[in-house]
C-alpha positions as CSV (number, residue, x, y, z in Angstrom):
1,M,-9.3,101.5,99.5
2,I,-6.7,100.5,96.8
3,I,-3.1,100.2,98.0
4,R,-0.1,99.4,95.6
5,R,2.8,97.7,97.4
6,I,5.1,94.7,97.1
7,P,4.0,92.5,100.0
8,A,4.5,88.8,100.7
9,L,2.1,87.7,98.0
10,L,4.0,89.4,95.2
11,L,7.3,88.1,96.4
12,A,5.8,84.6,96.6
13,L,4.7,84.7,93.0
14,S,6.6,83.5,90.0
15,P,9.5,85.8,88.8
16,I,7.5,86.4,85.6
17,W,5.2,88.8,87.5
18,L,8.0,90.8,88.7
19,S,9.5,91.2,85.3
20,T,6.3,92.3,83.5
21,P,6.2,95.9,84.9
22,L,9.9,96.3,84.4
23,L,9.6,95.3,80.7
24,A,6.7,97.7,80.3
25,E,8.8,100.5,81.8
26,E,11.6,99.7,79.4
27,V,9.3,99.8,76.4
28,N,7.8,103.2,77.5
29,Q,11.3,104.8,77.7
30,V,11.3,105.2,74.0
31,D,7.8,105.7,72.7
32,P,7.6,104.8,69.0
33,V,4.4,106.9,68.6
34,T,6.2,110.0,69.7
35,T,9.1,109.3,67.3
36,I,6.6,108.9,64.4
37,D,4.8,112.1,65.5
38,K,8.1,114.0,65.1
39,K,8.6,112.5,61.6
40,L,5.0,113.4,60.7
41,S,5.6,117.0,61.8
42,T,8.8,117.2,59.8
43,K,7.1,115.6,56.7
44,Q,4.1,118.0,57.1
45,A,6.5,121.0,57.1
46,E,8.1,119.6,53.8
47,I,4.6,119.3,52.3
48,D,3.7,122.9,53.3
49,T,7.0,124.2,51.9
50,M,6.4,122.3,48.6
51,A,2.8,123.7,48.5
52,S,4.1,127.2,49.0
53,E,6.7,126.6,46.2
54,Y,4.0,125.3,43.9
55,D,1.8,128.3,44.6
56,S,4.7,130.6,43.8
57,E,5.5,128.8,40.6
58,S,1.9,128.8,39.6
59,G,1.7,132.5,40.1
60,Q,4.8,133.0,37.9
61,L,3.3,130.8,35.3
62,Q,0.1,132.9,35.2
63,Q,2.2,136.0,34.9
64,L,4.1,134.5,32.0
65,K,0.9,133.5,30.2
66,N,-0.5,137.0,30.7
67,E,2.7,138.4,29.3
68,Q,2.5,135.9,26.4
69,A,-1.1,137.1,25.6
70,K,0.1,140.7,25.8
71,L,3.0,140.1,23.4
72,K,0.6,138.4,21.0
73,R,-1.7,141.4,20.9
74,E,1.3,143.7,20.5
75,G,2.6,141.4,17.7
76,D,-0.6,141.6,15.8
77,E,-0.5,145.4,16.1
78,L,3.2,145.6,15.1
79,G,2.5,143.3,12.1
80,A,-0.3,145.5,10.9
81,K,2.0,148.6,11.3
82,R,4.8,146.9,9.4
83,N,2.3,146.1,6.5
84,R,1.2,149.7,6.4
85,A,4.8,150.9,6.3
86,K,5.5,148.4,3.5
87,S,2.5,149.6,1.5
88,A,3.6,153.2,1.9
89,L,7.1,152.3,0.8
90,D,5.8,150.4,-2.2
91,K,3.8,153.5,-3.3
92,Q,6.9,155.6,-3.1
93,Y,8.8,153.1,-5.3
94,S,6.0,153.5,-7.8
95,R,6.3,157.3,-7.8
96,L,10.1,156.9,-8.2
97,L,9.5,155.5,-11.6
98,E,7.8,158.8,-12.6
99,D,9.8,161.2,-10.4
100,P,13.5,160.3,-9.8
101,D,13.7,162.9,-7.1
102,T,11.1,161.1,-4.9
103,D,12.3,160.7,-1.3
104,L,12.5,157.0,-0.2
105,V,14.7,157.4,2.9
106,S,12.0,158.4,5.4
107,F,9.6,155.6,4.2
108,Q,12.4,153.1,4.2
109,K,13.4,154.1,7.7
110,K,9.8,153.7,9.0
111,Y,9.7,150.2,7.3
112,Q,13.0,149.2,8.9
113,Q,11.8,150.4,12.3
114,A,8.5,148.5,11.9
115,W,10.5,145.3,11.0
116,A,12.8,145.8,14.0
117,A,9.8,146.1,16.3
118,V,8.3,142.9,14.9
119,K,11.6,141.0,15.4
120,A,11.9,142.3,18.9
121,N,8.4,141.1,19.6
122,Q,9.0,137.7,18.1
123,N,12.2,137.3,20.3
124,S,10.2,138.3,23.4
125,K,7.5,135.8,22.6
126,L,10.1,133.1,22.1
127,E,11.8,133.9,25.4
128,T,8.4,133.9,27.1
129,E,7.4,130.6,25.6
130,Q,10.7,129.0,26.7
131,A,10.2,130.4,30.2
132,I,6.6,129.0,30.3
133,T,8.0,125.6,29.2
134,E,10.6,125.6,31.9
135,N,8.1,126.8,34.5
136,E,5.6,124.0,33.5
137,M,8.4,121.4,33.8
138,K,9.3,122.7,37.2
139,L,5.6,122.5,38.3
140,S,5.5,119.0,37.0
141,Q,8.6,118.1,39.1
142,I,7.0,119.8,42.1
143,K,3.8,117.7,41.6
144,Q,5.8,114.6,41.6
145,K,7.6,115.6,44.8
146,Q,4.2,116.4,46.3
147,A,2.9,113.0,45.4
148,R,6.0,111.3,46.9
149,L,5.7,113.4,50.1
150,N,2.0,112.7,50.4
151,T,2.7,109.0,50.0
152,E,5.5,109.1,52.6
153,F,3.1,111.0,54.9
154,S,0.4,108.4,54.4
155,N,2.9,105.6,55.2
156,L,3.9,107.4,58.4
157,E,0.2,107.7,59.4
158,E,-0.2,104.0,58.8
159,Q,2.9,103.3,60.9
160,R,1.6,105.6,63.7
161,V,-1.7,103.6,63.9
162,E,0.3,100.4,64.1
163,A,2.5,101.8,66.8
164,R,-0.5,103.0,68.8
165,V,-2.2,99.6,68.6
166,K,1.0,97.9,69.7
167,R,1.6,100.3,72.6
168,L,-2.0,99.9,73.8
169,A,-1.9,96.1,73.5
170,A,1.3,96.1,75.7
171,E,-0.3,98.3,78.3
172,L,-3.4,96.1,78.5
173,R,-1.3,93.1,79.3
174,E,0.2,94.6,82.5
175,S,-0.4,92.9,85.8
176,S,-0.8,94.4,89.3
177,V,-1.0,93.5,92.9
178,L,-3.9,95.3,94.7
179,E,-5.0,95.4,98.3
180,T,-8.7,95.9,98.9
181,S,-11.2,95.5,101.6
182,Y,-14.9,94.8,101.6
183,K,-17.8,94.6,104.2
184,T,-20.7,92.4,103.6
185,T,-23.8,91.7,105.7
186,C,-24.3,88.0,106.2
187,S,-27.7,86.4,106.5
188,T,-28.6,84.8,109.9
189,T,-29.1,81.5,108.0
190,M,-25.6,81.5,106.5
191,T,-22.8,79.4,108.0
192,L,-19.5,81.0,108.9
193,A,-17.9,79.2,105.9
194,E,-20.6,80.6,103.6
195,C,-20.2,84.1,105.0
196,S,-16.4,83.9,104.6
197,S,-16.9,82.6,101.0
198,Q,-19.2,85.5,100.2
199,G,-16.9,88.0,101.6
200,K,-13.9,86.6,99.7
201,H,-16.0,86.5,96.4
202,L,-17.2,90.1,96.8
203,A,-13.7,91.3,97.7
204,K,-12.4,89.7,94.5
205,Q,-15.1,91.4,92.5
206,K,-14.1,94.8,94.0
207,A,-10.5,94.1,93.2
208,V,-11.4,93.2,89.6
209,K,-13.4,96.4,89.2
210,S,-10.7,98.5,90.8
211,F,-8.0,96.9,88.6
212,R,-10.1,97.6,85.5
213,S,-10.6,101.2,86.4
214,E,-6.9,101.6,87.3
215,L,-5.9,99.9,84.0
216,M,-8.0,102.2,81.9
217,D,-6.8,105.3,83.8
218,N,-3.1,104.4,83.2
219,L,-3.4,103.9,79.5
220,T,-1.5,106.4,77.4
221,E,-4.6,107.1,75.3
222,S,-7.0,106.7,78.2
223,V,-9.6,109.3,77.0
224,I,-10.3,107.7,73.6
225,A,-10.1,104.2,75.1
226,K,-12.8,105.0,77.7
227,Q,-15.0,106.3,74.9
228,N,-14.8,103.0,73.1
229,V,-14.6,100.6,76.0
230,K,-18.2,99.4,75.8
231,G,-18.4,95.8,74.5
232,V,-14.6,95.3,74.8
233,Q,-13.6,92.1,76.6
234,L,-10.7,92.8,78.8
235,N,-11.0,89.4,80.6
236,I,-9.5,90.4,83.9
237,H,-8.4,87.4,86.0
238,V,-7.4,87.0,89.6
239,Q,-4.2,85.0,89.3
240,E,-3.5,84.7,93.1
241,S,-5.1,86.0,96.2
242,Q,-4.4,86.0,99.9
243,I,-6.6,87.0,102.8
244,I,-4.9,89.5,105.1
245,R,-7.7,89.8,107.7
246,A,-11.3,88.6,107.9
247,G,-14.0,88.4,110.5
248,F,-17.2,89.9,112.0
249,E,-17.3,93.5,113.1
250,G,-20.7,93.7,114.6
251,N,-24.2,93.9,113.2
252,N,-23.5,90.7,111.2
253,E,-21.0,92.7,109.0
254,Y,-18.2,90.5,107.8
255,F,-15.0,92.3,106.9
256,T,-12.6,90.9,104.3
257,Q,-9.2,92.5,103.6
258,M,-7.5,90.8,100.6
259,Q,-4.4,91.1,98.5
260,A,-4.7,89.9,94.9
261,Q,-2.6,89.5,91.8
262,L,-4.6,90.5,88.7
263,Q,-4.0,90.5,85.0
264,A,-6.0,91.4,82.0
265,K,-6.1,88.9,79.1
266,P,-8.0,91.0,76.5
267,E,-9.5,89.7,73.3
268,A,-7.3,89.8,70.2
269,I,-8.8,92.9,68.8
270,A,-9.3,94.8,72.1
271,A,-6.6,97.4,71.3
272,C,-8.2,98.1,67.9
273,K,-11.7,98.5,69.4
274,L,-10.4,100.8,72.1
275,L,-8.6,103.0,69.5
276,N,-11.5,102.7,67.1
277,V,-9.3,101.6,64.2
278,S,-9.6,98.7,61.7
279,S,-9.2,95.2,63.3
280,R,-6.6,94.4,60.7
281,Y,-4.0,96.2,62.8
282,C,-4.6,93.6,65.5
283,L,-4.8,90.5,63.4
284,K,-1.8,88.2,63.3
285,G,-0.7,85.3,61.1
286,D,0.5,84.8,57.6
287,A,-2.7,86.1,56.0
288,A,-2.4,89.5,57.8
289,K,1.3,89.6,57.0
290,K,0.8,89.0,53.3
291,A,-2.0,91.7,53.2
292,N,0.3,94.2,54.9
293,D,3.2,93.4,52.6
294,K,0.9,93.8,49.6
295,N,-0.3,97.2,50.9
296,K,3.2,98.4,51.3
297,S,4.5,97.2,47.9
298,W,5.6,100.0,45.5
299,A,7.1,100.1,42.0
300,N,8.8,102.6,39.7
301,V,6.7,103.5,36.7
302,T,7.6,105.6,33.6
303,V,5.1,107.0,31.1
304,R,6.4,107.9,27.6
305,S,4.6,109.0,24.4
306,D,5.6,109.8,20.8
307,Q,4.5,113.4,21.2
308,Y,5.9,116.5,22.9
309,N,4.0,119.0,25.1
310,D,1.4,116.3,26.0
311,S,-0.4,116.0,29.4
312,V,-0.2,113.0,31.7
313,T,-2.9,112.4,34.4
314,I,-2.7,109.4,36.8
315,N,-5.6,108.7,39.1
316,G,-6.8,112.3,38.5
317,I,-3.5,113.9,39.3
318,D,-1.8,116.0,36.6
319,Y,2.0,115.2,36.2
320,G,2.8,117.4,33.2
321,S,4.2,116.2,29.9
322,T,6.1,113.0,29.2
323,P,8.4,111.4,30.1
324,V,7.0,111.1,33.6
325,E,8.8,109.0,36.2
326,L,7.1,108.3,39.6
327,V,6.6,105.6,42.3
328,L,3.2,104.0,42.5
329,P,1.7,101.4,44.8
330,T,1.2,98.0,43.2
331,G,-2.3,97.5,41.8
332,R,-4.6,99.2,39.3
333,H,-4.2,102.8,38.2
334,Q,-6.0,105.0,35.7
335,V,-3.5,106.6,33.1
336,T,-4.6,109.4,30.7
337,V,-2.3,111.0,28.1
338,S,-3.8,113.8,26.0
339,K,-2.8,116.6,23.6
340,D,-4.7,119.0,21.4
341,G,-5.4,117.6,18.0
342,Y,-4.9,113.9,19.1
343,E,-7.2,111.3,20.5
344,T,-6.9,110.9,24.3
345,Y,-5.2,107.7,25.6
346,N,-7.1,106.5,28.6
347,Q,-6.3,103.1,30.1
348,T,-6.2,101.2,33.4
349,I,-2.8,99.7,34.1
350,N,-2.0,97.0,36.6
351,V,1.3,97.8,38.3
352,K,3.1,94.7,39.6
353,G,6.7,95.9,39.5
354,R,9.0,98.3,37.6
355,D,7.3,99.1,34.3
356,T,7.3,101.6,31.4
357,V,4.0,102.6,29.7
358,W,4.5,103.5,26.0
359,V,1.8,105.6,24.4
360,K,1.2,106.3,20.7
361,L,-1.2,109.2,20.2
362,R,-3.3,109.1,17.1
363,P,-4.3,112.3,15.3
364,S,-7.9,113.2,16.0
365,K,-10.4,112.3,13.2
366,Q,-11.8,115.8,13.4
367,T,-8.5,117.4,12.5
């Protein structure tokens, strides 16, 4: 039987024990994990919207390229038709030298119409090429936004893990006053003092076990914590205890009713083990702080080249043509700049702060 109350023992304890549950309650009023979850949901909606926009623009780009291919075929046919009209007109001019009454008007009109069709086709191809360029630039901008949103999402996920670990660590440090009772059978060879000591010891063991079970049940992420509890040192201590009632109740059974103040003093990485996350989230000190600061360091990077309509790829992600401006985490990154007819630039850069990568593309030896 486990009873929660505030009896004489708790009132007699130091005020620090009274303040602990109150502080925990204040912390739980605003759960940072819930706040981050809302931000993650909002950010995921932005990512989904951007993905939908990218798919739409990609579809438009494909349509434009199909239109471009169609205009090219039509242009070839119109060019051939214009050449035939020009050849027919040239023949009529030759006949005109022998026969001044030769009619040139109809042949000249056909040639003019063929030229007009070629011009219209060229204008359509130019407009389509411009639309393709604008569409590709927009896709490049969308990719940059997607990369930024994905980075922000990853940062929020990192913050969420940190908040979960911090919340669980606080929950594990709570204390509680429990009332428990235990019956033990004393041996006929035991003295009264030994029997009383055994009853008190076993009652404390039951209180520790009950407190451990209660502590795990009350965790916000109780389910996952119970799955990973094996091997985790919670180090539950009986801070204070008081016997309420004790004595024999027949058949050599010794009854002990006890009130105890208990608190868990878990190992440093207990929260990380229970949540099954990296122990670095639980480590403290300057080394851990420097590692976290390094992981969260970002810099603005610009990639430029001496060519137009090139293609920039960073860490396997295509960012369109230069100039490309984006934010990268400090560290090493693979940068590739390519263009048909030129040798591909492929280098690993070490980002330490704001930087500009200048690329000079050399003509391909094959061309």
